[in-house]
Each structure stands twice: as structure tokens, then as C-alpha cells.
CHARMM-style PDB file with segment names, atoms N, HN, CA, C and O in Angstrom:
ATOM      1  N   ASN     1     -56.409 145.948  96.693  1.00  0.00      PROA
ATOM      2  CA  ASN     1     -56.338 146.073  97.995  1.00  0.00      PROA
ATOM      3  C   ASN     1     -57.204 147.585  97.932  1.00  0.00      PROA
ATOM      4  O   ASN     1     -56.718 148.463  97.220  1.00  0.00      PROA
ATOM      5  N   HSD     2     -58.416 147.857  98.642  1.00  0.00      PROA
ATOM      6  HN  HSD     2     -58.811 147.144  99.220  1.00  0.00      PROA
ATOM      7  CA  HSD     2     -58.956 148.960  98.642  1.00  0.00      PROA
ATOM      8  C   HSD     2     -58.639 150.124  99.758  1.00  0.00      PROA
ATOM      9  O   HSD     2     -57.570 149.763 100.251  1.00  0.00      PROA
ATOM     10  N   LEU     3     -58.924 150.978 100.204  1.00  0.00      PROA
ATOM     11  HN  LEU     3     -59.792 151.271  99.804  1.00  0.00      PROA
ATOM     12  CA  LEU     3     -58.720 151.945 101.162  1.00  0.00      PROA
ATOM     13  C   LEU     3     -58.797 151.003 102.658  1.00  0.00      PROA
ATOM     14  O   LEU     3     -57.899 151.013 103.499  1.00  0.00      PROA
ATOM     15  N   LEU     4     -59.803 150.375 102.743  1.00  0.00      PROA
ATOM     16  HN  LEU     4     -60.532 150.367 102.059  1.00  0.00      PROA
ATOM     17  CA  LEU     4     -60.463 149.684 104.434  1.00  0.00      PROA
ATOM     18  C   LEU     4     -59.305 148.342 104.396  1.00  0.00      PROA
ATOM     19  O   LEU     4     -59.434 147.589 105.362  1.00  0.00      PROA
ATOM     20  N   GLY     5     -58.326 148.001 103.517  1.00  0.00      PROA
ATOM     21  HN  GLY     5     -58.220 148.612 102.733  1.00  0.00      PROA
ATOM     22  CA  GLY     5     -57.677 147.204 103.405  1.00  0.00      PROA
ATOM     23  C   GLY     5     -58.362 145.844 102.999  1.00  0.00      PROA
ATOM     24  O   GLY     5     -59.592 145.849 103.020  1.00  0.00      PROA
ATOM     25  N   GLY     6     -57.632 144.514 102.581  1.00  0.00      PROA
ATOM     26  HN  GLY     6     -56.632 144.510 102.564  1.00  0.00      PROA
ATOM     27  CA  GLY     6     -57.966 143.676 101.943  1.00  0.00      PROA
ATOM     28  C   GLY     6     -59.018 143.522 100.749  1.00  0.00      PROA
ATOM     29  O   GLY     6     -59.869 144.377 100.504  1.00  0.00      PROA
ATOM     30  N   ALA     7     -58.893 142.578 100.184  1.00  0.00      PROA
ATOM     31  HN  ALA     7     -58.201 141.883 100.383  1.00  0.00      PROA
ATOM     32  CA  ALA     7     -59.255 142.508  98.493  1.00  0.00      PROA
ATOM     33  C   ALA     7     -60.730 142.852  98.397  1.00  0.00      PROA
ATOM     34  O   ALA     7     -61.475 142.350  99.239  1.00  0.00      PROA
ATOM     35  N   VAL     8     -61.186 143.572  97.557  1.00  0.00      PROA
ATOM     36  HN  VAL     8     -60.581 143.980  96.874  1.00  0.00      PROA
ATOM     37  CA  VAL     8     -62.243 143.774  96.710  1.00  0.00      PROA
ATOM     38  C   VAL     8     -62.523 143.002  96.012  1.00  0.00      PROA
ATOM     39  O   VAL     8     -61.697 142.630  95.179  1.00  0.00      PROA
ATOM     40  N   GLU     9     -64.190 142.276  96.079  1.00  0.00      PROA
ATOM     41  HN  GLU     9     -64.861 142.578  96.756  1.00  0.00      PROA
ATOM     42  CA  GLU     9     -64.504 141.796  95.168  1.00  0.00      PROA
ATOM     43  C   GLU     9     -65.904 142.257  94.646  1.00  0.00      PROA
ATOM     44  O   GLU     9     -66.850 142.540  95.381  1.00  0.00      PROA
ATOM     45  N   ILE    10     -65.912 142.296  93.324  1.00  0.00      PROA
ATOM     46  HN  ILE    10     -65.143 142.066  92.726  1.00  0.00      PROA
ATOM     47  CA  ILE    10     -67.325 142.889  92.528  1.00  0.00      PROA
ATOM     48  C   ILE    10     -67.845 142.135  91.568  1.00  0.00      PROA
ATOM     49  O   ILE    10     -67.270 141.583  90.630  1.00  0.00      PROA
ATOM     50  N   HSD    11     -69.105 142.146  91.894  1.00  0.00      PROA
ATOM     51  HN  HSD    11     -69.572 142.594  92.656  1.00  0.00      PROA
ATOM     52  CA  HSD    11     -70.129 141.237  90.737  1.00  0.00      PROA
ATOM     53  C   HSD    11     -71.603 142.252  90.279  1.00  0.00      PROA
ATOM     54  O   HSD    11     -72.521 142.810  90.880  1.00  0.00      PROA
ATOM     55  N   GLY    12     -71.207 142.092  89.029  1.00  0.00      PROA
ATOM     56  HN  GLY    12     -70.461 141.638  88.542  1.00  0.00      PROA
ATOM     57  CA  GLY    12     -72.260 142.922  88.739  1.00  0.00      PROA
ATOM     58  C   GLY    12     -73.291 142.138  87.684  1.00  0.00      PROA
ATOM     59  O   GLY    12     -72.944 141.317  86.834  1.00  0.00      PROA
ATOM     60  N   VAL    13     -74.493 142.548  87.927  1.00  0.00      PROA
ATOM     61  HN  VAL    13     -74.774 143.215  88.618  1.00  0.00      PROA
ATOM     62  CA  VAL    13     -75.750 141.797  87.682  1.00  0.00      PROA
ATOM     63  C   VAL    13     -76.324 142.437  86.699  1.00  0.00      PROA
ATOM     64  O   VAL    13     -76.493 143.631  86.943  1.00  0.00      PROA
ATOM     65  N   ASP    14     -76.719 142.047  85.583  1.00  0.00      PROA
ATOM     66  HN  ASP    14     -76.582 141.076  85.385  1.00  0.00      PROA
ATOM     67  CA  ASP    14     -77.475 142.582  84.300  1.00  0.00      PROA
ATOM     68  C   ASP    14     -78.625 141.746  83.638  1.00  0.00      PROA
ATOM     69  O   ASP    14     -78.169 140.667  83.260  1.00  0.00      PROA
ATOM     70  N   VAL    15     -79.735 141.856  83.415  1.00  0.00      PROA
ATOM     71  HN  VAL    15     -80.106 142.732  83.722  1.00  0.00      PROA
ATOM     72  CA  VAL    15     -80.451 141.207  82.330  1.00  0.00      PROA
ATOM     73  C   VAL    15     -79.903 141.084  80.821  1.00  0.00      PROA
ATOM     74  O   VAL    15     -79.958 140.005  80.231  1.00  0.00      PROA
ATOM     75  N   LEU    16     -79.477 142.014  80.346  1.00  0.00      PROA
ATOM     76  HN  LEU    16     -79.432 142.890  80.825  1.00  0.00      PROA
ATOM     77  CA  LEU    16     -78.236 141.951  79.121  1.00  0.00      PROA
ATOM     78  C   LEU    16     -77.852 140.774  78.742  1.00  0.00      PROA
ATOM     79  O   LEU    16     -77.079 140.306  79.578  1.00  0.00      PROA
ATOM     80  N   ASP    17     -78.069 139.953  77.707  1.00  0.00      PROA
ATOM     81  HN  ASP    17     -78.697 140.333  77.028  1.00  0.00      PROA
ATOM     82  CA  ASP    17     -77.250 138.814  77.060  1.00  0.00      PROA
ATOM     83  C   ASP    17     -75.540 138.951  77.389  1.00  0.00      PROA
ATOM     84  O   ASP    17     -74.809 138.008  77.691  1.00  0.00      PROA
ATOM     85  N   ASP    18     -75.182 140.218  77.258  1.00  0.00      PROA
ATOM     86  HN  ASP    18     -75.776 140.984  77.013  1.00  0.00      PROA
ATOM     87  CA  ASP    18     -73.626 140.894  76.868  1.00  0.00      PROA
ATOM     88  C   ASP    18     -73.317 141.314  78.276  1.00  0.00      PROA
ATOM     89  O   ASP    18     -72.602 142.312  78.181  1.00  0.00      PROA
ATOM     90  N   VAL    19     -73.507 141.040  79.446  1.00  0.00      PROA
ATOM     91  HN  VAL    19     -74.087 140.230  79.523  1.00  0.00      PROA
ATOM     92  CA  VAL    19     -73.354 141.676  80.467  1.00  0.00      PROA
ATOM     93  C   VAL    19     -72.128 141.489  80.819  1.00  0.00      PROA
ATOM     94  O   VAL    19     -71.748 140.327  80.964  1.00  0.00      PROA
ATOM     95  N   GLY    20     -71.184 142.623  81.049  1.00  0.00      PROA
ATOM     96  HN  GLY    20     -71.493 143.566  80.931  1.00  0.00      PROA
ATOM     97  CA  GLY    20     -69.519 142.848  81.479  1.00  0.00      PROA
ATOM     98  C   GLY    20     -68.876 142.534  79.805  1.00  0.00      PROA
ATOM     99  O   GLY    20     -67.757 142.021  79.786  1.00  0.00      PROA
ATOM    100  N   ALA    21     -69.425 142.771  78.680  1.00  0.00      PROA
ATOM    101  HN  ALA    21     -70.334 143.188  78.696  1.00  0.00      PROA
ATOM    102  CA  ALA    21     -68.673 142.749  77.536  1.00  0.00      PROA
ATOM    103  C   ALA    21     -67.816 144.069  77.246  1.00  0.00      PROA
ATOM    104  O   ALA    21     -66.891 144.092  76.434  1.00  0.00      PROA
ATOM    105  N   GLU    22     -68.252 145.206  78.036  1.00  0.00      PROA
ATOM    106  HN  GLU    22     -69.003 145.187  78.696  1.00  0.00      PROA
ATOM    107  CA  GLU    22     -67.514 146.467  77.884  1.00  0.00      PROA
ATOM    108  C   GLU    22     -66.499 146.597  78.802  1.00  0.00      PROA
ATOM    109  O   GLU    22     -65.610 147.446  78.743  1.00  0.00      PROA
ATOM    110  N   TYR    23     -66.645 145.660  79.747  1.00  0.00      PROA
ATOM    111  HN  TYR    23     -67.368 144.970  79.794  1.00  0.00      PROA
ATOM    112  CA  TYR    23     -65.158 146.176  80.947  1.00  0.00      PROA
ATOM    113  C   TYR    23     -65.002 144.815  81.731  1.00  0.00      PROA
ATOM    114  O   TYR    23     -65.802 144.195  82.431  1.00  0.00      PROA
ATOM    115  N   GLN    24     -63.745 144.574  81.386  1.00  0.00      PROA
ATOM    116  HN  GLN    24     -63.095 145.077  80.817  1.00  0.00      PROA
ATOM    117  CA  GLN    24     -63.229 143.493  82.342  1.00  0.00      PROA
ATOM    118  C   GLN    24     -62.130 143.643  83.225  1.00  0.00      PROA
ATOM    119  O   GLN    24     -61.112 144.298  82.999  1.00  0.00      PROA
ATOM    120  N   ALA    25     -62.449 142.873  84.437  1.00  0.00      PROA
ATOM    121  HN  ALA    25     -63.276 142.341  84.621  1.00  0.00      PROA
ATOM    122  CA  ALA    25     -61.057 142.974  85.468  1.00  0.00      PROA
ATOM    123  C   ALA    25     -61.087 141.865  86.357  1.00  0.00      PROA
ATOM    124  O   ALA    25     -62.113 141.341  86.790  1.00  0.00      PROA
ATOM    125  N   GLU    26     -59.823 141.503  86.630  1.00  0.00      PROA
ATOM    126  HN  GLU    26     -58.989 141.929  86.278  1.00  0.00      PROA
ATOM    127  CA  GLU    26     -59.564 140.256  87.916  1.00  0.00      PROA
ATOM    128  C   GLU    26     -60.453 140.071  88.737  1.00  0.00      PROA
ATOM    129  O   GLU    26     -60.919 138.953  88.956  1.00  0.00      PROA
ATOM    130  N   ASN    27     -60.963 141.492  89.521  1.00  0.00      PROA
ATOM    131  HN  ASN    27     -60.585 142.401  89.343  1.00  0.00      PROA
ATOM    132  CA  ASN    27     -61.828 141.181  90.625  1.00  0.00      PROA
ATOM    133  C   ASN    27     -63.500 141.573  90.354  1.00  0.00      PROA
ATOM    134  O   ASN    27     -64.381 141.888  91.153  1.00  0.00      PROA
ATOM    135  N   VAL    28     -63.511 141.431  89.090  1.00  0.00      PROA
ATOM    136  HN  VAL    28     -62.795 141.175  88.441  1.00  0.00      PROA
ATOM    137  CA  VAL    28     -64.780 142.014  88.786  1.00  0.00      PROA
ATOM    138  C   VAL    28     -65.973 140.266  87.941  1.00  0.00      PROA
ATOM    139  O   VAL    28     -65.636 139.697  86.903  1.00  0.00      PROA
ATOM    140  N   THR    29     -66.880 139.979  88.549  1.00  0.00      PROA
ATOM    141  HN  THR    29     -67.154 140.441  89.393  1.00  0.00      PROA
ATOM    142  CA  THR    29     -67.155 138.792  87.923  1.00  0.00      PROA
ATOM    143  C   THR    29     -68.930 139.095  87.760  1.00  0.00      PROA
ATOM    144  O   THR    29     -69.612 139.543  88.682  1.00  0.00      PROA
ATOM    145  N   TYR    30     -69.448 138.751  86.425  1.00  0.00      PROA
ATOM    146  HN  TYR    30     -68.894 138.387  85.676  1.00  0.00      PROA
ATOM    147  CA  TYR    30     -70.757 139.195  86.033  1.00  0.00      PROA
ATOM    148  C   TYR    30     -71.564 138.149  86.175  1.00  0.00      PROA
ATOM    149  O   TYR    30     -71.130 136.999  86.108  1.00  0.00      PROA
ATOM    150  N   LEU    31     -72.847 138.436  86.392  1.00  0.00      PROA
ATOM    151  HN  LEU    31     -73.199 139.370  86.447  1.00  0.00      PROA
ATOM    152  CA  LEU    31     -74.143 137.472  86.256  1.00  0.00      PROA
ATOM    153  C   LEU    31     -75.137 137.680  85.706  1.00  0.00      PROA
ATOM    154  O   LEU    31     -75.825 138.527  86.274  1.00  0.00      PROA
ATOM    155  N   GLN    32     -75.646 137.170  84.591  1.00  0.00      PROA
ATOM    156  HN  GLN    32     -75.087 136.482  84.130  1.00  0.00      PROA
ATOM    157  CA  GLN    32     -76.550 137.545  83.995  1.00  0.00      PROA
ATOM    158  C   GLN    32     -78.163 137.132  84.721  1.00  0.00      PROA
ATOM    159  O   GLN    32     -78.513 135.958  84.598  1.00  0.00      PROA
ATOM    160  N   ALA    33     -78.798 137.783  85.218  1.00  0.00      PROA
ATOM    161  HN  ALA    33     -78.514 138.736  85.319  1.00  0.00      PROA
ATOM    162  CA  ALA    33     -79.960 137.653  85.868  1.00  0.00      PROA
ATOM    163  C   ALA    33     -80.887 138.943  86.010  1.00  0.00      PROA
ATOM    164  O   ALA    33     -80.438 140.089  86.018  1.00  0.00      PROA
ATOM    165  N   ASP    34     -81.873 138.701  86.091  1.00  0.00      PROA
ATOM    166  HN  ASP    34     -82.238 137.770  86.084  1.00  0.00      PROA
ATOM    167  CA  ASP    34     -83.165 139.542  86.271  1.00  0.00      PROA
ATOM    168  C   ASP    34     -83.275 139.712  87.687  1.00  0.00      PROA
ATOM    169  O   ASP    34     -83.294 138.761  88.468  1.00  0.00      PROA
ATOM    170  N   ALA    35     -83.370 141.304  88.135  1.00  0.00      PROA
ATOM    171  HN  ALA    35     -83.355 142.076  87.500  1.00  0.00      PROA
ATOM    172  CA  ALA    35     -83.075 141.850  89.914  1.00  0.00      PROA
ATOM    173  C   ALA    35     -84.188 141.021  90.411  1.00  0.00      PROA
ATOM    174  O   ALA    35     -84.036 140.193  91.309  1.00  0.00      PROA
ATOM    175  N   ALA    36     -85.506 141.292  89.715  1.00  0.00      PROA
ATOM    176  HN  ALA    36     -85.630 141.965  88.986  1.00  0.00      PROA
ATOM    177  CA  ALA    36     -86.753 140.663  90.486  1.00  0.00      PROA
ATOM    178  C   ALA    36     -86.503 139.134  90.769  1.00  0.00      PROA
ATOM    179  O   ALA    36     -87.103 138.434  91.584  1.00  0.00      PROA
ATOM    180  N   LYS    37     -85.675 138.839  90.077  1.00  0.00      PROA
ATOM    181  HN  LYS    37     -85.187 139.409  89.415  1.00  0.00      PROA
ATOM    182  CA  LYS    37     -85.739 137.061  90.411  1.00  0.00      PROA
ATOM    183  C   LYS    37     -84.135 136.744  90.624  1.00  0.00      PROA
ATOM    184  O   LYS    37     -83.590 135.761  90.122  1.00  0.00      PROA
ATOM    185  N   MET    38     -83.425 137.772  91.487  1.00  0.00      PROA
ATOM    186  HN  MET    38     -83.868 138.570  91.895  1.00  0.00      PROA
ATOM    187  CA  MET    38     -82.483 137.379  92.093  1.00  0.00      PROA
ATOM    188  C   MET    38     -82.389 136.294  92.145  1.00  0.00      PROA
ATOM    189  O   MET    38     -83.381 135.609  92.392  1.00  0.00      PROA
ATOM    190  N   PRO    39     -80.981 135.658  91.901  1.00  0.00      PROA
ATOM    191  CA  PRO    39     -80.589 133.710  92.399  1.00  0.00      PROA
ATOM    192  C   PRO    39     -79.470 134.033  93.646  1.00  0.00      PROA
ATOM    193  O   PRO    39     -79.079 133.082  94.323  1.00  0.00      PROA
ATOM    194  N   ILE    40     -79.053 135.180  93.876  1.00  0.00      PROA
ATOM    195  HN  ILE    40     -79.371 135.952  93.326  1.00  0.00      PROA
ATOM    196  CA  ILE    40     -78.208 135.355  95.015  1.00  0.00      PROA
ATOM    197  C   ILE    40     -79.393 135.932  96.425  1.00  0.00      PROA
ATOM    198  O   ILE    40     -80.007 136.989  96.286  1.00  0.00      PROA
ATOM    199  N   ARG    41     -79.509 135.321  97.328  1.00  0.00      PROA
ATOM    200  HN  ARG    41     -79.009 134.462  97.441  1.00  0.00      PROA
ATOM    201  CA  ARG    41     -80.440 135.082  98.316  1.00  0.00      PROA
ATOM    202  C   ARG    41     -79.561 135.298  99.654  1.00  0.00      PROA
ATOM    203  O   ARG    41     -80.139 135.596 100.699  1.00  0.00      PROA
ATOM    204  N   SER    42     -78.415 135.174  99.621  1.00  0.00      PROA
ATOM    205  HN  SER    42     -77.944 134.932  98.772  1.00  0.00      PROA
ATOM    206  CA  SER    42     -77.615 134.714 100.905  1.00  0.00      PROA
ATOM    207  C   SER    42     -77.188 135.677 101.815  1.00  0.00      PROA
ATOM    208  O   SER    42     -76.552 135.390 102.829  1.00  0.00      PROA
ATOM    209  N   ARG    43     -77.616 137.181 101.390  1.00  0.00      PROA
ATOM    210  HN  ARG    43     -78.133 137.414 100.566  1.00  0.00      PROA
ATOM    211  CA  ARG    43     -77.109 138.332 102.104  1.00  0.00      PROA
ATOM    212  C   ARG    43     -75.567 138.437 102.677  1.00  0.00      PROA
ATOM    213  O   ARG    43     -75.116 138.560 103.816  1.00  0.00      PROA
ATOM    214  N   ILE    44     -74.914 138.324 101.266  1.00  0.00      PROA
ATOM    215  HN  ILE    44     -75.280 138.224 100.341  1.00  0.00      PROA
ATOM    216  CA  ILE    44     -73.330 137.968 101.377  1.00  0.00      PROA
ATOM    217  C   ILE    44     -72.897 139.373 101.205  1.00  0.00      PROA
ATOM    218  O   ILE    44     -71.806 139.573 101.738  1.00  0.00      PROA
ATOM    219  N   TYR    45     -73.459 140.497 100.574  1.00  0.00      PROA
ATOM    220  HN  TYR    45     -74.345 140.335 100.141  1.00  0.00      PROA
ATOM    221  CA  TYR    45     -72.883 141.908 100.194  1.00  0.00      PROA
ATOM    222  C   TYR    45     -72.718 142.915 101.167  1.00  0.00      PROA
ATOM    223  O   TYR    45     -73.722 142.916 101.879  1.00  0.00      PROA
ATOM    224  N   ASP    46     -71.973 143.701 101.491  1.00  0.00      PROA
ATOM    225  HN  ASP    46     -71.157 143.700 100.912  1.00  0.00      PROA
ATOM    226  CA  ASP    46     -71.647 145.023 101.994  1.00  0.00      PROA
ATOM    227  C   ASP    46     -72.641 146.027 101.126  1.00  0.00      PROA
ATOM    228  O   ASP    46     -73.198 146.808 101.897  1.00  0.00      PROA
ATOM    229  N   LEU    47     -72.940 146.186 100.048  1.00  0.00      PROA
ATOM    230  HN  LEU    47     -72.487 145.552  99.421  1.00  0.00      PROA
ATOM    231  CA  LEU    47     -73.359 147.109  99.259  1.00  0.00      PROA
ATOM    232  C   LEU    47     -73.912 146.743  98.027  1.00  0.00      PROA
ATOM    233  O   LEU    47     -73.459 145.873  97.284  1.00  0.00      PROA
ATOM    234  N   ALA    48     -74.874 147.409  97.836  1.00  0.00      PROA
ATOM    235  HN  ALA    48     -75.242 148.116  98.440  1.00  0.00      PROA
ATOM    236  CA  ALA    48     -75.536 147.055  96.272  1.00  0.00      PROA
ATOM    237  C   ALA    48     -75.650 148.240  95.793  1.00  0.00      PROA
ATOM    238  O   ALA    48     -75.995 149.090  96.614  1.00  0.00      PROA
ATOM    239  N   TYR    49     -75.424 148.681  94.428  1.00  0.00      PROA
ATOM    240  HN  TYR    49     -75.144 147.991  93.761  1.00  0.00      PROA
ATOM    241  CA  TYR    49     -75.331 149.996  93.856  1.00  0.00      PROA
ATOM    242  C   TYR    49     -75.935 149.707  92.421  1.00  0.00      PROA
ATOM    243  O   TYR    49     -75.635 148.622  91.922  1.00  0.00      PROA
ATOM    244  N   SER    50     -76.747 150.554  91.709  1.00  0.00      PROA
ATOM    245  HN  SER    50     -76.991 151.436  92.114  1.00  0.00      PROA
ATOM    246  CA  SER    50     -77.792 150.630  90.544  1.00  0.00      PROA
ATOM    247  C   SER    50     -77.132 152.234  90.106  1.00  0.00      PROA
ATOM    248  O   SER    50     -77.047 153.263  90.777  1.00  0.00      PROA
ATOM    249  N   TYR    51     -76.765 151.960  88.828  1.00  0.00      PROA
ATOM    250  HN  TYR    51     -76.834 151.124  88.283  1.00  0.00      PROA
ATOM    251  CA  TYR    51     -76.852 153.185  87.922  1.00  0.00      PROA
ATOM    252  C   TYR    51     -77.802 153.371  86.878  1.00  0.00      PROA
ATOM    253  O   TYR    51     -77.588 152.575  85.964  1.00  0.00      PROA
ATOM    254  N   ALA    52     -78.864 154.195  86.651  1.00  0.00      PROA
ATOM    255  HN  ALA    52     -79.037 154.842  87.394  1.00  0.00      PROA
ATOM    256  CA  ALA    52     -79.539 154.304  85.512  1.00  0.00      PROA
ATOM    257  C   ALA    52     -80.263 152.848  85.039  1.00  0.00      PROA
ATOM    258  O   ALA    52     -80.238 152.384  83.899  1.00  0.00      PROA
ATOM    259  N   THR    53     -80.813 152.348  86.040  1.00  0.00      PROA
ATOM    260  HN  THR    53     -80.834 152.725  86.966  1.00  0.00      PROA
ATOM    261  CA  THR    53     -81.398 151.117  86.079  1.00  0.00      PROA
ATOM    262  C   THR    53     -82.842 151.074  85.863  1.00  0.00      PROA
ATOM    263  O   THR    53     -83.508 150.903  84.842  1.00  0.00      PROA
ATOM    264  N   PHE    54     -83.212 151.308  87.300  1.00  0.00      PROA
ATOM    265  HN  PHE    54     -82.671 151.447  88.129  1.00  0.00      PROA
ATOM    266  CA  PHE    54     -84.841 151.285  87.928  1.00  0.00      PROA
ATOM    267  C   PHE    54     -85.395 152.086  87.191  1.00  0.00      PROA
ATOM    268  O   PHE    54     -86.359 152.424  87.878  1.00  0.00      PROA
ATOM    269  N   GLU    55     -85.466 152.682  86.176  1.00  0.00      PROA
ATOM    270  HN  GLU    55     -84.682 152.408  85.618  1.00  0.00      PROA
ATOM    271  CA  GLU    55     -86.612 153.443  85.307  1.00  0.00      PROA
ATOM    272  C   GLU    55     -86.855 152.381  84.157  1.00  0.00      PROA
ATOM    273  O   GLU    55     -87.763 152.563  83.346  1.00  0.00      PROA
ATOM    274  N   HSD    56     -86.165 151.451  84.107  1.00  0.00      PROA
ATOM    275  HN  HSD    56     -85.427 151.304  84.765  1.00  0.00      PROA
ATOM    276  CA  HSD    56     -86.550 150.507  82.527  1.00  0.00      PROA
ATOM    277  C   HSD    56     -87.307 149.412  83.362  1.00  0.00      PROA
ATOM    278  O   HSD    56     -88.058 148.610  82.807  1.00  0.00      PROA
ATOM    279  N   ILE    57     -87.057 149.411  84.858  1.00  0.00      PROA
ATOM    280  HN  ILE    57     -86.447 150.062  85.309  1.00  0.00      PROA
ATOM    281  CA  ILE    57     -87.816 148.209  85.209  1.00  0.00      PROA
ATOM    282  C   ILE    57     -89.378 147.988  85.755  1.00  0.00      PROA
ATOM    283  O   ILE    57     -90.016 148.715  86.516  1.00  0.00      PROA
ATOM    284  N   VAL    58     -89.677 147.067  85.281  1.00  0.00      PROA
ATOM    285  HN  VAL    58     -89.159 146.476  84.663  1.00  0.00      PROA
ATOM    286  CA  VAL    58     -91.453 146.725  85.458  1.00  0.00      PROA
ATOM    287  C   VAL    58     -91.608 146.368  86.979  1.00  0.00      PROA
ATOM    288  O   VAL    58     -92.567 146.882  87.554  1.00  0.00      PROA
ATOM    289  N   ALA    59     -90.767 145.537  87.706  1.00  0.00      PROA
ATOM    290  HN  ALA    59     -89.988 145.119  87.239  1.00  0.00      PROA
ATOM    291  CA  ALA    59     -91.146 145.268  88.559  1.00  0.00      PROA
ATOM    292  C   ALA    59     -90.304 145.843  89.759  1.00  0.00      PROA
ATOM    293  O   ALA    59     -89.474 145.174  90.374  1.00  0.00      PROA
ATOM    294  N   LEU    60     -90.591 147.083  90.007  1.00  0.00      PROA
ATOM    295  HN  LEU    60     -91.265 147.626  89.507  1.00  0.00      PROA
ATOM    296  CA  LEU    60     -89.782 147.501  91.070  1.00  0.00      PROA
ATOM    297  C   LEU    60     -89.707 146.874  92.400  1.00  0.00      PROA
ATOM    298  O   LEU    60     -88.613 146.560  92.871  1.00  0.00      PROA
ATOM    299  N   LYS    61     -91.023 146.637  93.152  1.00  0.00      PROA
ATOM    300  HN  LYS    61     -91.911 146.892  92.769  1.00  0.00      PROA
ATOM    301  CA  LYS    61     -90.870 146.336  94.385  1.00  0.00      PROA
ATOM    302  C   LYS    61     -90.199 144.716  94.135  1.00  0.00      PROA
ATOM    303  O   LYS    61     -89.320 144.484  94.965  1.00  0.00      PROA
ATOM    304  N   GLU    62     -90.370 143.922  93.461  1.00  0.00      PROA
ATOM    305  HN  GLU    62     -91.084 144.110  92.787  1.00  0.00      PROA
ATOM    306  CA  GLU    62     -89.639 142.819  93.413  1.00  0.00      PROA
ATOM    307  C   GLU    62     -87.906 142.685  93.268  1.00  0.00      PROA
ATOM    308  O   GLU    62     -87.158 141.833  93.747  1.00  0.00      PROA
ATOM    309  N   SER    63     -87.603 143.872  92.417  1.00  0.00      PROA
ATOM    310  HN  SER    63     -88.211 144.564  92.028  1.00  0.00      PROA
ATOM    311  CA  SER    63     -86.092 144.234  92.255  1.00  0.00      PROA
ATOM    312  C   SER    63     -85.803 144.588  93.463  1.00  0.00      PROA
ATOM    313  O   SER    63     -85.067 143.862  94.131  1.00  0.00      PROA
ATOM    314  N   TRP    64     -86.415 145.987  94.082  1.00  0.00      PROA
ATOM    315  HN  TRP    64     -87.013 146.577  93.539  1.00  0.00      PROA
ATOM    316  CA  TRP    64     -85.349 146.398  95.322  1.00  0.00      PROA
ATOM    317  C   TRP    64     -85.522 145.232  96.376  1.00  0.00      PROA
ATOM    318  O   TRP    64     -84.745 145.231  97.332  1.00  0.00      PROA
ATOM    319  N   GLN    65     -86.404 144.316  96.287  1.00  0.00      PROA
ATOM    320  HN  GLN    65     -87.034 144.317  95.511  1.00  0.00      PROA
ATOM    321  CA  GLN    65     -86.308 143.118  97.331  1.00  0.00      PROA
ATOM    322  C   GLN    65     -85.180 142.046  97.418  1.00  0.00      PROA
ATOM    323  O   GLN    65     -84.685 141.455  98.377  1.00  0.00      PROA
ATOM    324  N   GLY    66     -84.839 141.987  95.438  1.00  0.00      PROA
ATOM    325  HN  GLY    66     -85.241 142.467  94.659  1.00  0.00      PROA
ATOM    326  CA  GLY    66     -83.824 141.257  95.256  1.00  0.00      PROA
ATOM    327  C   GLY    66     -82.404 141.732  95.794  1.00  0.00      PROA
ATOM    328  O   GLY    66     -81.492 141.039  96.244  1.00  0.00      PROA
ATOM    329  N   MET    67     -82.472 143.066  95.627  1.00  0.00      PROA
ATOM    330  HN  MET    67     -83.213 143.630  95.261  1.00  0.00      PROA
ATOM    331  CA  MET    67     -81.035 143.683  96.189  1.00  0.00      PROA
ATOM    332  C   MET    67     -81.022 143.643  97.531  1.00  0.00      PROA
ATOM    333  O   MET    67     -79.952 143.323  98.048  1.00  0.00      PROA
ATOM    334  N   LEU    68     -81.901 143.876  98.201  1.00  0.00      PROA
ATOM    335  HN  LEU    68     -82.770 144.136  97.780  1.00  0.00      PROA
ATOM    336  CA  LEU    68     -82.095 143.967  99.592  1.00  0.00      PROA
ATOM    337  C   LEU    68     -81.770 142.563 100.116  1.00  0.00      PROA
ATOM    338  O   LEU    68     -80.964 142.378 101.028  1.00  0.00      PROA
ATOM    339  N   ASP    69     -82.437 141.584  99.493  1.00  0.00      PROA
ATOM    340  HN  ASP    69     -83.092 141.734  98.752  1.00  0.00      PROA
ATOM    341  CA  ASP    69     -82.090 140.106 100.168  1.00  0.00      PROA
ATOM    342  C   ASP    69     -80.562 139.883  99.894  1.00  0.00      PROA
ATOM    343  O   ASP    69     -80.031 138.887 100.386  1.00  0.00      PROA
ATOM    344  N   CYS    70     -79.990 140.563  99.302  1.00  0.00      PROA
ATOM    345  HN  CYS    70     -80.422 141.372  98.902  1.00  0.00      PROA
ATOM    346  CA  CYS    70     -78.664 140.010  98.944  1.00  0.00      PROA
ATOM    347  C   CYS    70     -77.537 140.828  99.908  1.00  0.00      PROA
ATOM    348  O   CYS    70     -76.384 140.423 100.056  1.00  0.00      PROA
ATOM    349  N   LEU    71     -78.049 141.982 100.498  1.00  0.00      PROA
ATOM    350  HN  LEU    71     -78.985 142.311 100.378  1.00  0.00      PROA
ATOM    351  CA  LEU    71     -77.127 142.561 101.551  1.00  0.00      PROA
ATOM    352  C   LEU    71     -76.950 141.863 103.184  1.00  0.00      PROA
ATOM    353  O   LEU    71     -77.804 141.198 103.769  1.00  0.00      PROA
ATOM    354  N   LYS    72     -76.041 142.112 103.521  1.00  0.00      PROA
ATOM    355  HN  LYS    72     -75.347 142.652 103.045  1.00  0.00      PROA
ATOM    356  CA  LYS    72     -75.772 141.859 104.937  1.00  0.00      PROA
ATOM    357  C   LYS    72     -76.993 142.625 105.740  1.00  0.00      PROA
ATOM    358  OT1 LYS    72     -77.039 142.590 106.970  1.00  0.00      PROA
TER     359      LYS     72
END
């Protein structure tokens, strides 16, 4: 449970084959995907967060849109 009450579910997305290999937790699920071609487009997430990623991405506009399409 987090500070706002209720369960927290975290989905990590990375293009790397070994996404999630360094950290595992029962509330974390990993998906190997390209942000520019996100398979999730149902506006189900409250928050999208990226760290040290976008400087490596060529298709910036499509990747940002992929993240935005996932948000409520």
C-alpha cells in the first residue's frame, strides 16, 4: 500500500531484451517494447516516468506520444 491508500502496480517498459533483470518485486511487471510503438494505448496509467532514456531515442515525437497515449 502506498501513501494514498490502495495497491500500487508498476509496469516497466524498455526496449532491451533483459528488461527487469536487475530488479524484481511482486508489484512490478516488465514489458519489452519500443516507446515509439507502445502496445499499450488504453489510457490506463496515472503516471509515466522516464529516467536517462530520451537522449537515446531517435523517434522522439512518436515515443512521447506513446507515453502520452498510456495516460488517463
